N, C-alpha and C positions, 0 to 999 in steps of 0.2 A: 716094858720089856726092853732089854738091852739090844743094841744094834750088833749083830753077829760079826760085823766088820771090825769091831773093837774088842772082840773076845779072841784070845789066843787059840791057835789051832789045837794045841794040846788040851785045851779046855772045851773043845767042841765048836769053836768059832772059826772065823775066816782069816784072822790076823796072823801074819807071818812074823817071825822074830825080827827080820829086817824092817818090816813096817813098824813094829813096836819101837824099835830103836829110832827110826825116822820121826815117829811121833814125839818121843822124848826130846830129841834134839830140836825139833821145831818148837815144842812147848817152852824149852829153856830160852831159845832165841826170841820168842815173843816177849818174855819178861825182860830180857836184857835190852831189847830194842826200846822198850817204853821208859826205862829208868831215867835216861837223860832228858827225854821229852817232857817228863813230868817233874823233873827236878828232885827226884827221890834219891836220897842217899842210900847206897847199898849197905844196909845194916848186916849184922852178923847172920841173922836168920836167912835173908835172901841170898847172901854170898854162899852160905853153907849149903842150902838146898840146891842151888845151881851147880855147885861142885859135885854134890852127891848125884844129881841127875845125870850130869855128863860122865861121871865115873861109872854109873850103872850102864850107860850106853856103850862104854868101852869094856864092860865086863869086869870092872874093878870095884864094884860095890854090889851089895845084895839088895833084894827087894826089902828085906828087913831094915837095912840101912836107910833106904828111901822112905819107908813108912815112918821111921823114927824122926827123920828130918821133916817130913810133912807134918807130923804131930807138933813139932816145935813151932812151925809156922802157924798152925791153928791157934796155939796158945798166944803167940805174938799178935795175931790179928785180933784176938779177944781183948788184948790190953791196949791196942792202938785206938786213938780217938778221932784221928783225921780220916774221913771216909775214903779219900784217895789212897792213903797209905794202907788202909785195911784192904782195899781192892787189890793193890799190888802185892801185898803179903799173901793174900789168898791165891792170887795168880801163881806166885812162886811155890806155894804149898801144893797146888794142883799139878804144877809142872813135875815135881819130883814124885808125886803120887801116881804119875803115869806108869811107873815101874810096876806098881801093884795092879792097877786097872787102867788100861789104855784110854778109856773114856775120859779120864781126868785130863788128858792132853788138851781138851777143849777149854778147860778152865782158864789157862793163861790168856788165851785169845779173848774169851768173853769178859773176864774180869778186867783185862787191859782196855777193852773198848768201853766198859763201864767207867773205868777211871778217867779216861779221856772225856767222856760225856759229863762226868761230875765236875771237870775243870772247865767245861764249856767249849772244849776243842772238838773239831769235827772227827767223827769216827771212820768215815769212808776211806780217807787216805791210809789209815792203819789197817783196816780190813783188806784193802788192796795189797798193802805190804805183806800182811800175813799170807794172803793167797799166793803171792809171788814166791814166798819162801818154801811153799809146800812141794816136796818131791812128787813127781807124777804118780808114783805108786800109792800115794795116800790122798792126793789132792781132792778128788771128787767125793770120797767118803767123808772127809773132814768138812768140806764146804757144805755138803748136804746136812750133816748132823749139826754143825754149828748153826745153820739157818733155822733148824727146828728149835734149838735151845735159846736163840737170841730173843724170842718172845718172852721167856722167863726173866731175862735181864733187861727187858724194856728198851731194847736198842733199835 
């Protein structure tokens, strides 16, 4: 069952438009923050999805634009062979998919932590950074839901 805090008000949930935008911007920031730490080149897929995600947050892209960009990342992740690159591409795809379903905003945080773990780097400093970037209006709901999902990612 989906957490109603991640379901838009107009769909019967508790998520406001402002919170949805905050989730998108946070998700994009999580991906952008990890790229230099992991030495990942910002390929066309990642660059494109982050632009689309930020454009959606500004009202300059549609949910359809975001879904198409996310699908491109899914395809790129399937082609990648480096597990760290796969995790970051998936993180980017989830970031932009936040426009469609706010629950996807957790993907960049979780896949980012997974990528760090795969490289042998500690995850706690990144988790603390992620938490520090969360606006107060979404902080507790994100931290609570991320903690539930971390078990699946074996973090």
